C-alpha positions in Angstrom: 118.9 109.4 114.2 117.4 107.4 117.1 118.4 103.8 117.6 116.4 101.1 119.4 119.0 101.2 122.2 118.2 104.9 122.8 114.9 103.9 124.4 115.7 103.2 128.1 113.5 102.9 131.2 114.6 105.7 133.5 114.2 103.9 136.9 115.1 100.7 138.7 113.0 97.6 138.9 112.0 98.5 142.5 110.8 101.9 141.3 108.8 100.4 138.4 105.7 102.2 137.2 103.9 103.0 133.9 105.5 105.8 132.0 105.2 107.5 128.6 108.5 108.1 126.8 108.4 110.0 123.5 105.8 108.0 121.5 106.2 104.8 123.6 104.5 103.6 126.8 106.0 101.1 129.2 103.8 99.2 131.6 106.0 96.9 133.7 105.2 93.4 134.6 104.6 92.3 138.2 103.0 95.7 138.9 99.4 95.9 140.2 98.8 99.6 141.0 97.2 100.3 137.6 94.3 102.3 139.1 96.8 105.1 140.0 97.1 105.8 136.3 93.6 105.3 135.0 92.4 105.0 131.4 94.2 107.0 128.7 93.1 109.9 126.6 94.1 109.4 123.0 93.6 113.2 122.4 96.3 114.0 125.0 99.4 115.4 123.1 101.7 112.7 124.6 99.7 110.2 122.7 98.1 111.4 119.4 96.6 114.8 120.3 93.6 114.2 118.1 90.3 112.2 118.0 91.0 110.2 114.8 89.9 106.5 114.8 92.3 104.2 116.8 93.5 100.8 115.6 95.5 98.5 117.9 97.7 95.6 116.8 98.6 93.1 119.6 101.7 91.0 119.2 103.2 93.7 116.9 106.7 92.2 116.9 109.3 94.5 115.2 106.6 96.7 113.7 106.9 95.8 110.0 103.1 95.3 109.5 101.8 98.1 111.6 104.4 100.6 110.4 103.3 100.0 106.8 99.6 100.1 107.8 100.1 103.4 109.6 101.7 104.9 106.5 99.1 103.5 104.2 96.2 104.9 106.4 97.4 108.2 107.8 93.9 109.3 108.9 93.9 106.5 111.6 95.9 106.4 114.7 97.8 103.1 115.2 99.0 101.5 118.4 101.4 98.5 118.4 101.4 96.4 121.6 104.1 93.9 122.5 105.1 92.5 125.9 108.8 92.2 125.0 110.8 95.4 125.5 113.4 94.6 122.8 110.6 94.4 120.2 108.9 97.6 121.4 112.3 99.3 121.1 112.5 98.4 117.5 109.0 99.7 116.8 109.9 102.9 118.6 113.1 103.4 116.5 111.0 102.8 113.4 108.5 105.5 114.4 111.3 108.0 114.7 113.4 106.8 111.8 110.5 106.9 109.3 108.7 109.8 111.0 105.4 107.9 111.4 103.4 110.5 113.4 100.3 108.4 113.7 102.0 105.4 115.3 102.6 104.7 119.0 104.1 101.7 120.7 103.2 100.1 124.1 105.3 97.6 125.9 102.9 95.7 128.1 100.9 92.6 128.6 98.0 92.8 126.2 95.3 91.9 128.8 96.7 94.3 131.3 96.7 97.1 128.8 93.2 96.5 127.6 91.7 95.9 131.1 93.2 99.0 132.8 94.4 101.6 130.3 92.5 101.6 127.0 89.4 103.9 127.2 86.0 102.2 126.9 84.4 102.2 123.4 87.4 104.0 121.9 88.9 101.5 119.5 87.9 101.3 115.8 89.6 98.0 115.0 92.0 95.5 116.6 94.4 92.9 115.1 96.1 90.0 116.8 98.7 88.8 114.4 100.5 85.5 115.0 100.2 85.2 118.8 102.3 82.5 120.5 100.2 79.3 119.9 101.4 77.6 123.1 101.0 74.3 121.2 101.3 71.9 124.2 97.9 71.3 125.7 99.0 71.9 129.2 100.2 75.4 128.2 97.0 76.4 126.3 95.9 78.4 129.3 98.6 80.9 128.4 97.1 81.7 125.0 96.2 85.4 124.5 92.9 84.8 122.8 90.6 83.4 125.5 87.3 84.2 127.0 88.9 86.6 129.6 90.7 88.6 126.9 87.6 88.6 124.6 85.5 90.0 127.4 87.9 92.9 128.0 88.3 93.5 124.3 84.6 93.8 123.7 84.5 96.7 126.2 87.0 98.9 124.4 85.5 98.5 120.9 83.3 101.1 119.2 80.0 99.9 117.7 80.6 98.0 114.5 84.3 97.7 115.2 86.1 94.6 113.8 88.6 92.3 115.5 90.9 90.4 113.3 93.1 87.4 114.2 95.8 85.8 112.1 97.7 82.5 112.8 99.4 79.7 111.0 98.4 77.2 113.8 95.2 75.4 113.1 94.7 74.0 116.6 94.8 77.7 117.7 92.1 78.4 115.1 90.0 75.7 116.6 90.7 77.0 120.1 89.7 80.6 119.1 86.5 79.5 117.4 85.5 77.7 120.6 86.4 80.7 122.8 84.3 83.0 120.6 81.4 80.6 120.7 81.4 80.8 124.5 81.9 84.6 124.7 78.6 86.6 124.5 78.0 89.1 121.8 80.7 88.1 119.3 79.6 87.5 115.7 81.8 86.1 112.9 82.2 88.2 109.8 82.8 85.2 107.5 80.4 82.3 107.0 81.3 78.8 108.1 84.1 77.7 108.7 84.4 81.3 109.9 87.8 82.0 108.6 89.6 82.9 105.3 93.1 81.7 104.3 96.1 83.3 102.7 94.6 86.8 102.2 96.6 88.4 99.4 96.4 92.0 100.6 97.1 91.3 104.3 100.5 93.0 104.2 103.9 91.9 105.1 105.2 90.9 108.5 108.1 88.7 109.7 105.9 85.7 110.6 103.5 86.1 107.6 106.4 86.1 105.2 108.2 83.3 107.0 105.3 80.9 107.2 104.1 81.7 103.6 107.6 81.0 102.3 107.5 77.6 104.1 104.1 76.8 102.5 102.0 77.1 105.6 98.4 78.1 105.5 97.6 81.4 107.2 94.1 81.6 108.8 92.3 84.9 109.2 89.3 85.2 111.6 87.2 88.4 111.9 84.5 89.2 114.4 82.3 92.1 115.5 80.8 92.6 118.9 77.4 93.8 119.8 
């Protein structure tokens, strides 16, 4: 049985490049030759080998939520994205341990992956679950959900696709609402105040379980584009 430690990058930092490794993709940081690779083809056998709808979870962590979703919805292809290699390794091990054939993991910066690798108009739905809130105002520029990311995200979504965002941090909710309001084409699914709280059937994840146990409110925003 494969363990997380079995996933290794087979080259040195100086030789770094994007690579696909048995149901995982690694896109190194501090690398800028993305055009050498080009946008991916989900029907390629090294990815899914079919044209089923694709769903991406950004900030997938250890894969608890997306693993359960992939097993619950086997007619969709699921991609978990996390920038930390140790987390991506755990998702990769889960894929092989539980034989989840419709799940693939990508270790990459989310913006880089969307901007350079995800095919245009190819994604049925996206989820951003509990992104780092960067609570200090001077660090807010590091937040994943901003106008730049939303612009790139809109380009990869199919017509009528939904983008879902979950967080326990209300200042981040306010930040996202403002970023959406300044990003052309995005429309909220829910009426004002444009979010729901503590959705019962959301599914389990490390942070959802942790914050719910501590009595925090979980905010869910959903948008479409076009």
